[in-house]
N, C-alpha and C positions, 0 to 999 in steps of 0.2 A: 503494498500498500506507498502509495505516495503522498505527499502534498499539495495542494489543489490553492493557489491562489485566486482569490474572488475578489469582489468588491469590499468585505467586512474584514479581509485579512488572511490569513490561510487558514485552510481548511482542512483535517487530519481524522482521517476514519479509525475507528477505534471500534475492535470487536468485540462483542458484550455475550459471554454466557451467563444466561436466567438460571441459575440453581434454584430457584424458587418461581416457577411461571405465576405463581399469584400477586408477585412485588413488581414496582412498574422499576425499570429500565433507569440510569441514572438518565435525569433530565435537567436544563435550565429553567430556573423559577422563572426568569425574566428575559427578554433579548439583550445583551451585554452583560448578562452575568459572567462572571470567570469560575465559579464552580457549579457543576451540578451537582443536583441533590442525592443522597444513597440514604438507602431506609434500614431500619432495623428487622430483617428477619423473625427476629424473638423479642417476646418481652423479656424485661428484665429489671429487679427491680436492686435499685439502689441507696441503700444507708448512706448517710453522712459517712467523706469520707472514702466509700468503697469503691471499685472500679471493675469493669465487668469486659472481656473482650467478647463484642457485641457483633455477631454476622449481618451480612447484609444480602445477602442472597446473589451473589456478582461478581463473576469472575471475568477480566480483560483481558485482551492482546493488543497491547500499544506495539504503534510501529519502532522501529528499531530507532536511536536519538532521540526517544520521548521517554518521560516519565511521567506518572501522575502524583498528585500530592495528597492526602487526604487531611482537610482543613476544618477546625472545628465551626457550627453552627455557633453564630455570634447572640441570637435571638434564646439558646436553649443556654448558651450560659449566662445570659442576662437575668432571663429571666428564672431558670430553674440551678443555676451555678454549676450547671453541668458541661464540661468540657473535652478535649482529649490531650491525655496523659502525653504522650509522642508527639506533639504535635510541631510541623506537618507527618505525618507515616509516610513514609517513600513509598511507592509500587513501581518498582523496576518494570521497563521492555519485559524483562522475561519469566515475570512472575506469572503463573498460570492459575492459583488456588484464591482460594473466594478471598475479598478484600473483608476485614473485620477491622473496628474501631475499637479502639481502646478509652472509652468512656470513663471517667472518675465524678464524682459527686463532691463538688467542695462548700456546698451549702449546709447546713444546720437541720435541715430539713430531708428525708425519706424522699426519694424522687422514684416513681414509675416511667419505666422507657416502655411504650407499647408495639407491638409488633406493627409495621408499615410508618412508624413516625419517622419524620425525618432527621436525619442525628448527625452527621457529614456533611461535607461538600469535597466533589473530585474536584483537583484544578490538572490538567494536562498541559504540560509545556515541552517544549523541545530543550532539552540539554547540552550542552556540549560536552565532546566527550575527547580525552587526551590518547594516542596512543598508549602510552604508559609515563604513570607519574614515578621521578624517581624519587623518594626522600632522604634528603643529605643532614646530616648532624654536625652543626655547627656552634661553636663557642657562644655567638651573639649574635642577633638578629639586627638586618640594617635597619636606621630609626624611619618611625612615617610620621604624617602630621598628628595622627592618634595614638599612638606610642604604644602604651600599656593600659590605658582608661578602657574598660567595661564594664558592662554591665549597673549603666546609668550613667554610665560617665558623662555622658551630653545633656544631661541635666530635663529639666521640664516638671519636676518633682519635688521639688522642693517639700509639700507637707510631708510625705512620704520618706524623706530620707531623712527628715527631726523626728518622726514618730520610729522610723528603723533604730535611729540613734537612741533613745531614749529607752526603748525596747532591752538593751543591750546592755544598760545600766552605763552609759556615755562611755563606752567603750571602742 
C-alpha cells in the first residue's frame, strides 16, 4: 500500500481486522481530527488507582514507514480521571495483535468503562527510520540551548512549583 496525495494531504491505507464484529471500526469523530476513536471490547471496573489492559477488538496492519500512537481521550480524563498509563502507546508497523489500552483511574471514585465506550484515540503517523543507529559512549555531551533542564524547566506553572516545593518540606 502506498501513500496518495490528495487535496487534504496524504492518505494512508490501514488494514483493519475486526476481532469483534459487533464493535465499530476506528473512526474519526469530526473532519480534521488527528485521532480515530478506539472503543472498549469489554467492560471494566476501575477502583481508584487501579489499572487494566482493555481490549479494543481491533488489530491493524500499518504500511511500512508508519506507526500508530494510542493517545488518551481528554474528556475521559477531565470527567472521570481516567487516562492511559503509557501514553502514548506505540503500535509498530509489524505488530499484528489486538490493540489494547492500558487505562488507569486517577480519580478518588470507582469508574465503570462499558463495552463500546470510546477509550482512546489512534493517531497514525509517518515515521522516519534510519538504517542503523549507533550509540557511542562519550565522557561529555555537547552544549545546547536547553541544556540539562527537563520536567517543567521551561516554566508556565509557578503555582504547581510552589506546591511541590512545600510538599517536600522545602527540600
